[in-house]
C-alpha positions in Angstrom: 143.3 65.6 67.9 142.7 62.6 65.9 143.7 59.8 68.3 142.5 56.9 65.8 144.3 57.7 63.2 147.5 55.3 63.6 144.8 52.2 64.2 146.4 50.6 60.8 149.8 50.9 61.9 148.8 49.5 65.2 147.9 46.0 62.9 151.0 47.0 60.6 153.2 47.0 63.5 151.8 45.0 65.9 154.5 42.5 66.0 157.8 44.8 66.5 158.2 45.4 70.1 161.2 45.4 72.6 164.0 43.2 72.8 165.1 41.9 76.0 168.8 41.6 74.4 169.8 45.5 75.3 172.3 45.9 72.9 173.5 49.2 74.5 175.1 49.6 77.8 172.6 51.6 79.0 170.2 49.9 78.0 167.5 48.3 80.6 165.1 45.5 81.0 162.0 47.7 79.2 164.8 49.1 76.6 164.5 48.8 73.1 167.5 46.7 71.4 168.4 49.3 68.7 171.0 49.2 66.2 172.3 52.5 66.0 173.8 52.3 62.4 170.3 51.9 61.0 169.6 55.3 62.5 172.2 58.1 60.1 169.6 59.1 58.1 165.8 59.7 57.7 165.5 61.0 54.5 165.4 57.8 52.2 162.3 56.7 54.1 160.8 60.4 54.3 161.3 61.0 50.4 159.7 57.6 49.6 156.6 58.6 51.3 156.7 62.2 50.8 156.1 61.4 46.7 153.8 58.7 47.5 151.3 60.7 48.7 152.5 64.0 46.4 152.8 66.1 50.0 155.1 69.4 49.1 157.5 68.6 52.4 157.6 66.1 55.0 159.4 66.2 57.9 159.9 63.9 61.1 162.5 63.5 64.2 163.4 60.4 66.7 164.0 60.6 70.3 165.4 57.7 72.1 167.0 57.1 75.3 166.7 60.8 76.4 168.2 61.9 73.0 167.2 63.1 69.8 168.9 60.6 67.5 168.2 62.2 64.3 165.9 64.8 62.1 165.2 65.6 58.7 163.2 67.4 55.8 162.5 66.7 52.3 160.5 68.1 49.6 160.1 71.5 48.8 158.5 74.7 50.8 156.1 75.3 48.3 154.2 73.2 45.7 155.1 74.6 41.8 158.7 75.9 43.5 162.4 74.9 43.6 162.6 75.6 46.5 163.8 72.7 49.5 163.1 72.5 52.4 166.0 72.4 55.3 165.6 69.9 59.0 166.0 73.8 60.1 162.0 75.0 58.4 159.3 75.8 60.9 156.5 73.9 60.6 153.3 74.6 61.9 152.5 71.7 64.8 148.6 73.1 65.2 146.7 71.0 68.2 149.8 69.4 69.6 150.8 73.1 70.8 148.1 71.9 73.5 150.3 69.2 75.5 153.0 73.0 75.4 149.9 74.9 77.0 149.3 72.3 79.9 153.1 72.3 80.5 153.1 75.8 81.2 149.9 75.5 83.1 151.7 72.7 85.2 154.9 74.7 85.9 152.6 77.7 87.5 151.4 75.5 89.4 154.3 74.3 90.8 155.1 78.0 91.6 152.0 77.9 93.8 150.4 80.8 91.3 147.3 77.9 90.4 146.2 74.3 91.6 144.6 71.8 89.4 141.4 72.1 91.4 140.8 76.0 91.2 137.5 76.6 89.9 136.3 78.9 87.2 135.0 81.1 89.5 138.3 81.4 91.4 140.2 82.1 88.4 138.3 84.9 87.2 135.9 85.9 90.5 135.3 89.5 87.9 133.4 87.0 85.5 131.2 85.6 88.0 128.0 87.5 87.3 128.0 87.2 83.6 129.8 83.7 83.9 127.3 81.0 82.7 126.8 78.5 86.4 127.2 75.8 85.1 131.0 77.2 84.2 131.5 78.1 88.2 132.8 74.7 89.3 135.0 73.9 86.4 138.6 73.0 87.6 141.2 73.5 85.6 142.0 69.7 85.4 138.6 69.2 84.1 139.5 71.5 80.9 142.7 69.7 81.0 141.3 66.4 80.2 138.4 68.3 78.1 135.5 67.5 80.5 134.8 70.9 81.3 131.7 70.7 79.4 133.1 73.5 76.7 131.2 72.5 73.1 133.1 71.6 70.4 132.6 74.4 68.3 135.7 77.0 68.9 134.0 80.0 68.1 131.0 82.0 70.7 127.7 82.1 69.3 127.5 84.5 66.5 130.9 84.8 65.7 133.3 83.4 63.0 137.0 82.4 62.7 137.0 86.3 60.7 135.4 87.6 63.4 137.5 86.2 66.1 140.6 87.4 64.1 139.1 91.4 63.9 138.7 91.4 67.9 140.4 94.6 69.0 143.8 94.7 70.8 146.8 92.7 71.4 146.1 89.0 71.9 146.1 89.0 75.2 142.6 91.8 75.3 141.7 89.3 72.8 141.5 86.2 74.4 140.2 87.9 77.3 137.6 88.8 75.5 136.9 85.3 73.9 136.8 84.1 77.3 134.3 86.3 78.3 131.8 85.7 75.8 132.5 81.5 75.8 131.9 81.3 79.6 128.7 83.1 79.0 127.8 80.1 76.7 125.6 77.1 77.9 128.2 74.1 79.2 127.6 71.1 76.6 127.9 69.0 79.8 128.2 69.3 83.2 131.7 69.0 84.5 133.2 65.8 84.2 130.9 63.8 82.7 131.3 64.0 79.0 134.8 64.2 77.1 133.8 66.9 74.8 137.5 67.8 72.9 137.6 71.7 72.8 140.1 73.9 71.5 138.2 76.9 73.9 138.8 74.7 77.0 142.4 75.4 75.9 142.5 79.0 75.4 140.5 79.0 78.8 143.7 77.5 80.4 146.0 79.7 78.5 144.0 82.5 79.4 144.2 81.5 83.6 147.8 81.3 83.4 147.8 85.2 82.0 145.5 85.7 84.4 147.9 84.3 87.4 151.4 85.2 85.9 149.8 88.6 85.0 152.0 88.2 81.6 151.0 87.5 77.8 150.5 83.8 76.9 153.1 83.9 74.4 155.6 85.3 76.9 155.5 83.1 79.5 155.3 80.0 76.7 158.7 81.8 75.5 159.9 82.3 79.4 159.2 78.8 80.9 158.9 76.2 77.9 160.7 77.7 74.7 164.1 79.0 76.2 164.7 76.4 79.4 164.1 74.0 76.1 166.4 75.9 74.1 163.5 75.5 71.4 165.1 78.7 69.8 162.5 79.0 66.4 159.5 78.6 68.5 156.6 81.1 67.2 153.2 81.6 66.6 151.7 81.7 63.4 151.7 81.7 59.9 155.8 80.9 58.9 157.8 83.3 57.2 158.0 86.4 55.4 155.1 87.4 53.4 155.6 87.9 49.8 158.9 85.3 50.6 159.8 81.8 50.2 161.8 81.6 53.0 160.1 79.2 55.2 157.8 76.3 54.1 154.4 77.8 52.5 151.3 76.3 54.2 148.5 74.5 51.5 144.6 74.3 51.9 143.1 71.6 49.8 140.6 73.1 47.6 138.5 70.3 45.9 141.0 67.4 45.7 143.8 70.0 44.9 146.7 71.7 47.4 146.5 75.8 47.4 150.0 77.6 48.4 149.2 79.8 50.9 151.0 83.4 51.3 152.0 83.7 55.4 150.3 86.5 56.4 148.1 87.4 59.7 144.9 85.9 58.8 146.5 82.2 57.6 146.0 80.6 60.9 144.0 80.5 64.0 143.5 83.4 65.5 145.9 84.9 68.4 142.5 84.6 70.9 142.9 80.2 70.6 146.3 80.0 70.4 146.9 78.0 73.4 145.3 75.4 71.3 147.2 75.5 68.1 149.2 78.3 67.2 153.0 77.0 67.8 155.4 76.8 65.3 158.8 75.1 65.2 161.6 73.5 63.7 161.0 69.3 63.6 164.4 69.4 65.9 162.9 71.8 68.5 159.4 70.3 69.1 161.5 66.8 69.0 163.4 68.6 72.2 160.0 69.6 73.4 158.7 65.8 73.4 162.1 64.6 74.5 161.7 66.3 78.1 157.8 64.8 78.1 159.2 61.2 77.3 162.0 61.6 80.4 159.0 63.2 82.4 157.5 60.1 81.9 160.1 57.6 83.5 160.8 59.7 86.8 163.8 61.3 85.0 164.9 64.9 86.2 164.2 68.0 83.2 165.1 71.4 83.1 161.2 72.4 83.5 161.1 72.1 87.2 158.4 70.1 87.0 158.1 67.4 90.1 154.8 65.5 89.4 154.8 64.7 85.7 152.1 62.3 86.5 149.1 64.5 85.9 150.4 65.7 82.9 150.5 62.0 81.6 147.2 60.2 83.4 143.9 60.6 82.2 141.2 62.2 84.8 138.1 61.2 85.0 137.5 57.6 83.7 139.0 58.8 79.5 141.8 58.2 77.6 142.8 62.4 77.5 145.8 63.6 79.5 147.6 66.8 79.9 147.7 67.3 75.6 148.3 63.8 75.0 145.8 60.9 74.3 146.6 58.0 75.4 146.6 54.4 73.8 147.7 50.8 73.9 150.1 49.6 71.5 152.0 46.4 71.3 155.3 48.2 69.2 155.3 50.5 72.5 155.2 47.9 75.2 152.0 49.3 77.0 150.9 53.2 76.8 151.6 55.0 74.2 151.1 59.2 74.0 150.5 61.0 71.0 148.7 63.9 69.5 147.8 65.3 66.0 147.5 68.9 65.0 146.0 71.0 61.8 145.1 73.9 61.3 143.6 73.3 58.0 146.7 74.2 56.2 149.4 71.8 58.0 149.4 68.5 59.8 150.9 67.4 62.6 151.7 64.3 64.8 153.4 62.5 67.5 153.8 59.6 69.2 155.3 58.9 72.5 156.6 54.9 73.9 157.8 55.8 77.7 158.1 51.6 77.9 160.4 51.9 74.9 162.2 55.2 75.8 161.3 55.9 72.5 159.3 58.7 70.1 158.7 60.2 66.7 157.4 63.0 65.4 156.1 64.0 61.6 154.8 66.6 60.2 153.6 68.1 56.5 152.9 72.1 55.7 149.4 70.3 54.0 146.3 69.6 55.3 143.7 67.7 53.8 142.6 63.8 53.7 146.1 62.7 52.1 148.1 64.5 55.2 147.3 62.5 58.1 147.6 59.3 55.8 151.4 60.7 54.9 152.0 61.7 58.4 150.6 58.2 59.5 152.4 56.1 57.3 155.9 57.8 57.8 155.8 57.2 61.4 154.9 53.8 60.6 158.1 53.3 58.6 160.7 54.5 61.0 158.9 52.8 63.7 159.1 49.4 61.6 162.6 50.6 60.8 163.8 51.2 64.1 162.1 49.1 66.6 163.3 45.4 66.2 161.0 43.1 65.6 159.8 40.9 68.5 161.5 37.8 69.2 159.4 34.3 69.9 159.3 33.6 73.6 
């Protein structure tokens, strides 16, 4: 996650905000005044940004007033090739998966299978003897807010990325072994004391969901999140078929050069940390997920059975991180906005959601490196400038 990534946008778009005239009949006093004729085609601004930064592909979608207004993708699936991306191609969203894991957790809590106050000692009683004492009173809410003291270093001591990939058994067994090892090590801080962004912390949340429901994380996500929202493209790991260019290839940057990575089981994060960042989907399906959060943030009905969205959207323990969302205040957003960025070092994705303006934008590219955040930031800024009217003098 990279919450400060839009500091430039804050300066560039600070004077862009809400108009009070409410051109659409359904617009309320806190709705933006939108000329819907502008929403037809995202491809020109996306292509300008993509070409300027030289990323292989760029995709984006906008959500307004409870509806997905548009989505588009430009560029090629693989650098050096001529197969163009389509708006129905799948892109990797990295750590933006965390909001999905948090949503799954909230659903299981609504069903009475867990509690926000459940401690790790209560959730994993079979690990109590080998669990470090510093973790026993850590709650699921602590982990949700990255306040559980779980270190930022993802892999257990003495293990590498490849070692975690090689953990035996199916993904659910791998996650259990991963969590067992992480919880045996000392925490970095007492619960609630410090914000420490932790992929391992969200892996622990995923295993808590598996333990409570008796089902693998991937199946829980399909049953409780993807299917209810019609996210038919959503899956886990690298996109596409090995040896083919049937989906966007990921691109790792080495010595300033983007290198296409053929899809395969080792070209993504290990399944052990799937709840922290292995989801891929079309840009339109990701927009469906953000759309439901935008509705939930505005106390509107959603198909997920969550009645208390406040917990997912309110930072805990005095911080700025909520349930898979970083929070900030932006003038163009009318106050508090929600954001997250994600990368598996081969892709980059970012989302911005402004409930006070009933507006959200998601952007993704199939490349990592320093240029990828700039490309996504510039695309988000261009979309916000294009679609949010200039603030009138009061």
